N, C-alpha and C positions, 0 to 999 in steps of 0.2 A: 872700712871707714868711709872711703872716698870711692866714687862712682865716675872717674872722669870719662867723658864723652871723647871718643877719638876720631869724630869726624871732622872734615875739614873746619867747618863752622861749629865755634864752640858758643855756648850760651853766655851771654854778657847782658848787663842792665839795659831793659827796652825802654826805659824812661830816664829822662833826666831829672835828678832829684836833689833839694836842698840837702846838704849834708852827705851827698854820696860818696862812697870810699875807694872809687877807682884810683885817685891820685897816691893815696895812702896804703895800698895793697901790699908794697914791698915791705913796710914796717909791721903791719898786721899780720901778714902770713908768717913772718920771722918767730911771732910768739904762738903760733897755733901748735896745739900738742900733736906729737907724731902719732898717737893713736888715741881714739876715745870711740865711745859707742853712739849714743845719738846727739846729733847736733841741734842745739837751739838758736834761734835768732829772734827774740822777741819784739825787735824794732827793724823789720826787714828791708823796708823802704825799697831801693830799687834794686836790691839784691846782689850788689857786687862782691861781697865776701863770700855769700851762698853760691854764686855761679863760679867763683874762683875755685873753692874747696870742693863743690859738687859732692857733698857726702851723701852716703848711700842711704841713711835714715837721718830725717830732720822734722823738727816742728818750727814752722815759721810763722810770725804773728805780725800784725800791725793793726793799730787802732783805727787806722784808715779803711773804713768799708770799701771805698772805691776802689783803693789799691787793691786789696785782697781780692775783690771781685775781679780784678785784671788777672792775678794769677791763675785764679779758677778758671776763667774763659781760656787763657793760653792753654793751661792743661787739658781742658774737656772739650772745648769747641774752637779750635784754632782756625779751622777751614772757614767757618760761620764769619769769626772775627776778621781774617784776612780780607775775605770778599765784602764785609761792610766798611773797612777802611779804605777799601778802593772807590767808595762812592763820595768821599769827603774832597773838598775843593780848598785851595790856598787863598781864599778871598776873604776880604774884611767883612764884609756885610753877612758872608755865609758863616764865618768864625762866630760873630757875635750872635747869629741864630742858634747854633750849637751850644756856645756858652750859656746862654739864657736860658737854656730847658730848665735847669734846677731851679728856676724862679716860676714855674709854670706847674698846674695841677698835674699834667700828664707825665711829668718827670717819672714819678713813683711807678708808673705803669710800663716804663721803658724796659725791655729784655735785658738779662746780664750780657748779652752781646752788644747792644747798642750802648749800655753804660761803660762796659769796656773800651769800646771803639771811641766813644767820646771823650773819654780821659787821654787814651793815647793820641788822638787828633789834636786836642788842645795842647798837651804837652809838647807836641812837635811843632806847634803854629803860634804858640802864646809867646809873649816877650821873655827872652831868656829862660826858657825852659822851665818856669816855675809852676808847682802845685801851690795853689794859696787860695784860701776860702775867708770870707768875711764871718761876722758874728751870726750870721744866718744859715752859714754853712754854704753859702753860694761860691761857686768859683769866680774869681773877680780879676784876673789877670789879663792884661789888654793884649790886642793883636799884635804879633811880633814882626811883622812887614818882612819875613824872610822870603827870597826869591824861589828858592827850590828845596824846601823842607822834606825830609825822607819821611813822608806819612805812613807808608807801608814798606817795612823791612821783612818781607816774607822770609827770607832766609834766617834771620835772628829769629823771629818769633818761633819758627820750626825748630829750631835748636833749642830754645828753651823749653818747648813742648817735649821734645824728645827727652830732655834731661828730666822734667818733673814727672814724667811718665817711666822713665827707667830707675827711679829711685822711691824710696819709702818717704812721701812728703806729706805731713799733717799740716793744714793750714788754719790758722785761728784768726780771730778778729775780736780781741780782747784787751784787758788790761794786762800789762807786762808781767804782773806778778803771777796771774793766772796762766800765763803761757810757758811758765816754767815749773807747774805745781809738780809734773812727773818727774822732773829730772833728779838723776841719784848719782852715786858712785860711779866715776867711769864715764860720765857724759860731760861734753863741752858746751858752755855757753857764751856766745857773743853779743855784748849789748852796745848799740849804737844808739843811745836815745838823743831826743832833742838836746842841743847842747847849752851849758850855762852859758847865758849871754856875757860878752867880755865888755860891754856897756849897756848903758839904759836903752839906747836905741838901736842895738844890733840883734836883738832877740828874733828868731824866726820860727815861732812855735805854732803858727796857725796853719799847718797841713791838714789838721782836724780841728774840730771845734774844742775839744777837750784842753789844748794848751798844754803846757808842762812847765811848772815852776820849781821853786827851791824845796817847796815841800814834797814834790814828786822826784827830785833828786836825792832827797833824804830817804823817801821810801825806796829807791832803787839801791842807794848805799846798803841798807838794812836788809834788803833781798840778797844781796851779795854777801853779807854777813852769814845769812842763813844757808845760802848755797856752800859756802866755805865749810859750814859745819856738817852739811848733808854730803861733804866729799866731793863737791862738784867743782871743776876747775872753770874759771871764766875770765874773759878778757873784756875790757870795756874802754870805749873811745869817748872822749870828752874835751871841752875846751879847757885850756891850762890856767883858768881861773885861780885866785887864792882860795876860793871856796872849795872847789872841786880837789884840789891838791891837798887841802887840810881835812876834809871829811874822809877821804881814804886813807891818805899818809896816817892820820891818827889812829887808825884800826891796824894799821900794819901791813897794809896791802903794798905791793911793789908798784910805785906810780913813775912810767918813763916819759919824758918830753919828747916831742917829735914836732917837725914842721910839715903842714899839710898845705896843698894848694885848694885854693877856693874859686870856683869860676861864676858862681851864682851870687850876683848882687847888682842892683839896680844902678850902683855908681861904680865905674870901671875902676877907680883908682882903689877901691876897697876890696878888688880881687887879688890874689896872689897867695903868699905865704902867711900862715896863722900858726901860732903856737897851739899844740893840743898834747894831750895826755893819752897814753894807754895805760890802764890799770890793770893788775892781774893778781891772782893769788896763788901763783906757781912759778917755778923756775922755768925759762923759757926751752931750756932743753929737756924738760920731762918727756 
């Protein structure tokens, strides 16, 4: 089931990601089944849960093609990635020249390594470590003005590389429904979708062009019903809005309220503890 790396440096998230789960890991891991076959994570994001569990066999997915490219490059071209990252500079003008590449015709001709290096660099040097794109799919977070950001974390990248090559990991870049098409009895799925906004101004779904609305939340709920019928255990994270509690609670799923820390927000006073839910279709000691 699990393929824990025993080296001193263990794989951890290599990007700061909106909705990242590092702060919630103690609650999440409490509900992870003791045994399962294939692990599925259709909204992998920065991979906090993946790297904590280190399953031997997994299918990971994200609709953000730039993110999946980074995973692929770390797995297959980590040496080239590290060397390219070393070329970056923590300077405002340089930052905007790299950020603005996706506004130029030559962007589509960038190699996978160059694209992955750009995303990691921007993530480490942009304001508050956000990944955010505008309606045209262009990265639009401003320069972060950090004194000494760790653009090149070679030890961590090599740890992630080692894990991705020690396990049977399939990477996908598709809709979440397609990502679990092969899931069957004995498998386990962890869902961490873009959260249902707690207010009209709190939505953060523009990490990809597709967005994620309540119709998508209902599609996800219906998928959970289908997985349950197929004998697949799942655990799902979301915000503790009445809408989310109702759509899962009315179907008989177990809904647990938890407090999570959130560190990504442009307004400092809005960071901190927020109410979330963990939804599952099995008893946590199974």
